[in-house]
C-alpha positions in Angstrom: -71.0 -3.4 -38.6 -67.5 -5.4 -39.6 -66.3 -1.9 -39.7 -66.7 -1.1 -36.2 -66.0 -4.5 -35.3 -62.2 -4.0 -37.6 -61.8 -0.2 -35.8 -62.1 -2.3 -32.3 -59.7 -5.4 -33.1 -57.2 -2.4 -34.2 -57.4 -0.5 -31.2 -57.3 -3.5 -28.5 -54.1 -3.9 -30.6 -53.0 -0.6 -29.6 -53.6 -0.7 -26.4 -51.4 -3.8 -26.3 -48.6 -2.4 -27.8 -48.7 0.0 -25.4 -48.9 -1.4 -22.2 -46.2 -3.9 -23.9 -43.5 -1.4 -23.9 -44.5 0.5 -20.4 -43.5 -3.0 -18.9 -40.3 -3.5 -20.4 -39.8 0.6 -19.2 -40.8 -0.3 -16.0 -38.3 -3.3 -15.6 -35.6 -1.4 -16.9 -36.0 1.3 -14.7 -35.6 -1.5 -11.3 -32.6 -3.1 -13.6 -31.1 0.3 -13.7 -31.8 0.4 -9.4 -30.2 -2.9 -8.7 -26.9 -1.9 -10.6 -26.6 1.3 -9.0 -27.4 -0.4 -5.6 -24.0 -2.7 -6.3 -22.2 0.0 -7.3 -22.7 1.9 -4.2 -21.5 -1.5 -1.6 -18.4 -1.1 -4.1 -17.5 1.9 -3.6 -18.0 1.4 0.6 -14.8 2.3 2.1 -13.7 0.6 5.4 -13.9 1.6 8.9 -10.2 0.6 9.9 -8.6 3.5 11.0 -4.5 4.3 12.5 -4.6 6.1 15.1 -1.0 7.6 17.2 -0.7 6.8 20.7 0.8 8.5 22.7 3.0 7.5 25.9 5.5 8.2 28.9 9.1 9.0 27.3 12.1 7.1 28.6 15.4 8.9 27.1 17.3 8.0 29.4 17.1 4.1 29.0 19.7 1.9 27.9 20.2 -1.7 26.6 23.4 -2.5 26.8 24.1 -6.1 24.7 26.5 -8.5 26.7 26.6 -11.6 24.4 26.4 -13.4 22.5 29.0 -10.3 21.1 28.9 -8.7 17.9 30.0 -10.7 15.1 30.4 -13.7 17.5 31.1 -17.4 15.7 30.9 -20.8 15.9 28.6 -20.8 18.8 27.1 -23.8 20.3 24.0 -24.7 18.5 21.4 -25.6 21.6 21.4 -23.7 24.4 22.1 -20.4 23.3 23.1 -17.3 26.3 21.9 -13.6 25.6 22.6 -11.1 28.1 22.2 -7.5 28.9 22.7 -4.4 30.9 19.4 -2.2 31.4 19.9 0.9 32.8 17.1 3.3 33.7 14.2 1.1 33.1 12.4 -1.6 35.6 12.0 -4.6 33.7 9.2 -7.5 35.4 7.2 -3.6 36.3 4.1 -2.4 35.1 4.3 0.9 32.8 3.1 3.8 34.6 0.2 4.5 32.0 -1.0 0.3 31.8 -4.4 0.3 33.7 -5.0 3.6 31.2 -4.1 2.2 28.0 -7.2 -0.3 27.6 -5.1 -2.1 25.2 -3.3 -5.9 25.6 -0.8 -5.5 28.2 2.0 -8.2 29.4 0.3 -8.9 33.6 4.5 -9.4 33.6 5.5 -6.1 33.3 8.1 -3.7 30.7 10.6 -6.6 29.2 13.3 -6.8 26.1 12.2 -7.5 22.8 14.0 -10.0 21.1 13.8 -9.9 17.6 16.1 -12.7 15.4 16.1 -12.2 11.7 12.9 -10.6 11.7 11.3 -13.3 12.9 8.6 -13.2 15.6 10.0 -11.9 18.9 10.6 -13.2 22.1 9.7 -11.7 25.6 12.3 -11.6 28.3 11.5 -10.0 31.4 15.5 -10.5 33.0 18.1 -9.5 31.8 19.6 -13.3 31.1 18.2 -15.7 29.4 18.6 -18.6 27.3 16.8 -20.0 23.7 17.7 -22.8 21.4 19.1 -21.7 17.8 20.2 -24.2 15.5 23.2 -23.5 13.5 23.1 -20.5 11.4 23.7 -16.6 11.5 21.4 -14.3 12.9 20.9 -10.9 13.1 19.7 -9.9 16.7 17.5 -6.7 17.4 17.2 -6.0 20.4 15.1 -3.1 22.6 12.8 -2.2 25.7 9.4 -2.5 25.5 6.3 -1.1 27.9 4.9 -3.9 29.4 1.5 -3.0 26.8 4.5 -4.3 24.4 5.4 -0.3 23.1 8.9 0.0 22.0 10.9 2.7 23.9 12.7 4.2 20.7 14.9 6.8 22.1 18.8 6.5 21.6 20.7 4.2 23.5 17.5 1.8 24.1 18.0 -0.7 21.2 20.9 -2.9 20.2 20.9 -4.6 16.8 24.0 -7.2 15.8 24.8 -10.1 14.1 26.4 -13.8 14.9 26.8 -17.0 14.0 25.8 -20.1 15.6 27.6 -23.1 14.7 29.9 -23.6 11.7 27.6 -24.0 9.3 28.2 -25.8 5.8 27.3 -23.2 3.4 29.0 -20.0 4.3 26.6 -17.2 6.0 26.4 -13.9 4.7 26.6 -11.2 6.4 23.7 -8.3 6.5 24.9 -4.9 6.3 24.1 -3.3 9.1 25.0 0.4 8.6 22.4 0.4 5.6 18.3 0.9 6.1 16.4 -1.7 8.3 13.5 -2.0 9.4 11.8 -4.7 11.4 8.3 -5.6 12.7 7.2 -6.0 16.2 3.2 -5.8 17.1 0.6 -7.0 16.3 1.6 -10.4 17.3 -0.2 -13.4 17.9 -4.3 -13.8 18.5 -6.6 -10.7 20.6 -9.5 -11.4 22.1 -12.8 -9.6 24.2 -11.7 -6.3 24.8 -8.2 -6.3 23.1 -8.9 -6.6 20.0 -10.5 -2.8 20.4 -7.3 -1.3 19.6 -4.8 -3.3 18.0 -0.9 -1.8 18.8 0.9 -1.3 15.2 4.2 -0.9 16.2 7.5 -1.5 14.6 11.0 -0.8 14.7 13.8 1.0 12.2 17.5 1.1 12.2 19.4 3.3 11.0 16.6 5.6 9.0 14.2 8.5 9.5 10.4 9.1 8.4 9.5 12.4 7.0 7.1 14.2 5.1 9.3 14.2 1.6 11.8 11.1 2.5 11.2 7.5 3.8 8.1 6.2 4.4 6.5 2.8 5.8 3.0 2.2 3.9 0.9 0.0 6.1 -1.5 -2.3 4.4 -3.8 -3.7 6.4 -6.5 -6.3 4.9 -6.4 -4.8 2.2 -6.7 -0.9 3.5 -3.4 1.2 3.0 -1.5 3.6 5.6 1.0 5.6 4.8 2.7 6.7 7.5 6.0 9.1 7.1 6.0 9.9 11.2 8.1 7.0 13.8 5.7 5.9 16.1 3.1 3.7 17.6 -0.8 3.7 16.3 -3.9 1.7 17.4 -6.0 -0.5 14.5 -8.7 0.4 15.0 -12.5 0.6 14.0 -12.3 -3.3 12.4 -15.7 -5.9 12.7 -15.2 -9.2 12.1 -13.7 -11.4 13.9 -11.1 -14.0 11.6 -7.5 -13.2 10.3 -6.1 -9.7 10.0 -3.1 -9.1 7.6 -0.6 -6.5 8.0 1.8 -5.8 5.9 4.6 -3.7 6.3 6.8 -2.0 3.4 10.0 0.6 3.8 9.9 3.3 1.2 12.3 6.1 -0.5 10.8 9.7 -1.5 10.6 7.7 -5.1 8.0 4.8 -3.3 10.4 2.1 -4.1 11.3 -0.1 -1.8 14.5 0.3 -0.2 16.7 -3.1 -0.5 17.0 -4.9 2.6 16.7 -8.7 3.4 13.8 -7.5 5.5 11.6 -5.3 3.3 8.8 -6.0 3.0 7.5 -8.4 5.9 3.6 -9.5 6.0 2.3 -11.1 8.7 -1.3 -12.8 10.2 -2.6 -12.1 13.6 -6.4 -13.9 15.3 -9.7 -11.8 16.5 -11.5 -13.2 18.7 -14.7 -10.8 19.6 -15.9 -13.0 22.5 -15.4 -12.4 26.0 -11.4 -13.1 27.0 -11.6 -16.1 28.7 
């Protein structure tokens, strides 16, 4: 009788050990599944994409800058006059395909983008205007823009020059305008409602071209990198989150190195509001 009881005790002990081991294996299997799920989330790619934009050409459009004059110095600070001669292009009118672009569009029509020292541009719908400028040295890039803020990239549609306002205490270093430069144009500001679906990415190149074997522009949008080897505008699409979007542009040489320029690289932040436009 005692031997039978002993055998039963041993059997129960073995069964208990087996059950514990089985439970441990099940727990390990569950942990492994959780780790796999985490790995999948980390590998998920962004939905942001760049789509090339095609727009009407304005090959004969001309923008001549009359003032300030090139390399002018001692211009009185305050209201500085800017004046242009515009040929074969009509300011303050809608670009012919504006109603089908489905992106942010200026109701005031076609205009001039003026970029000073690669700061955010100002849009001007007349060929003469004044800007309040402090003392300092300025590099001014001007180019004709479609009503939806896409630059005209044909020869003669832009002008770049530098000038000095006031008499700064320190000598202002000149920028070599014969070197390659890249200027940021769009996107800019706040986008609301349907305007958040297609956001125009546009920049302006001076003294350089892009190609698969040569110089390129690296666009980093919310940490997603895109390599651009053709100078053209793009729509930023696929972003689903509200809030801020950061865009960084870098002009690179054939070896992937930054091309020296006081304006390279450049980074801007815009705001997206998905609700209806008020």
